N, C-alpha and C positions, 0 to 999 in steps of 0.2 A: 576312734569312733566307738559308740556303744556296742555295736555288733561284734567288735573284736573282743569284748568281754562276755559274749554269749547271749546278749539280750537283743532280740529282734527290734528293729526300729525302721521308721520311714520319716520323711519330711513332707509336711503339707504346706504348700506355698501358693501364692497367687501368681498369675502369668508373668508379671513384670520382673519377678525375682528368679526366673529360671537361669539366667546368666550368672547371677551371684552364686547360686547353689552349685552350678557346674564348675565355676572357677574355684570356689572354696573346696569342693570335693577333690578336684585335681590337686590343689595345694596340699591336701591332707593324704594324698596317695590313694584316692578312690575315684579315679576318673570314671564317668558314666554312672555315678551313684544314683540310685533310683529315688524318685520323689513323686508325690501326688500333686498335680497342678489343677487349680480351680480358677474360674474366671475372676477377674479383678474389676471392681472392688468387691470385697465381701461385706464390708461394713454397710449398714443401711438396709440390709436384707431382712425381711420379716422372718418370723419363726418358721412359717410354712416353706418359704424359699430355702432356708438353711436346712430344713429336714429333707427336702427334695435333693439338694446338693449332696448331703451326707449319704442318702440312699444311692445316689449315682456313683459315688466313689467307694462305698463300703467294700464291695467285692475286690476292687483293686488294692485297697489297703490290706485286706486280709491276705491276698496273694503275696504282697510284698513282705508281710510279717511272718509268713509261713514258708518262705523259700527253702 
């Protein structure tokens, strides 16, 4: 994982992929790996909706990147 090389990282996914991320993280030796989850689907949202979503998760992303 990129954090093992000293670079902060997080994963941004939509809700249906939570299980996939958890499974892959466990296989890579990082059970409980953090990720940011947003509602599904993201496609089709207009710019205003995407900006609102970004504002809603910005603080969480910053927290995960500065652990």
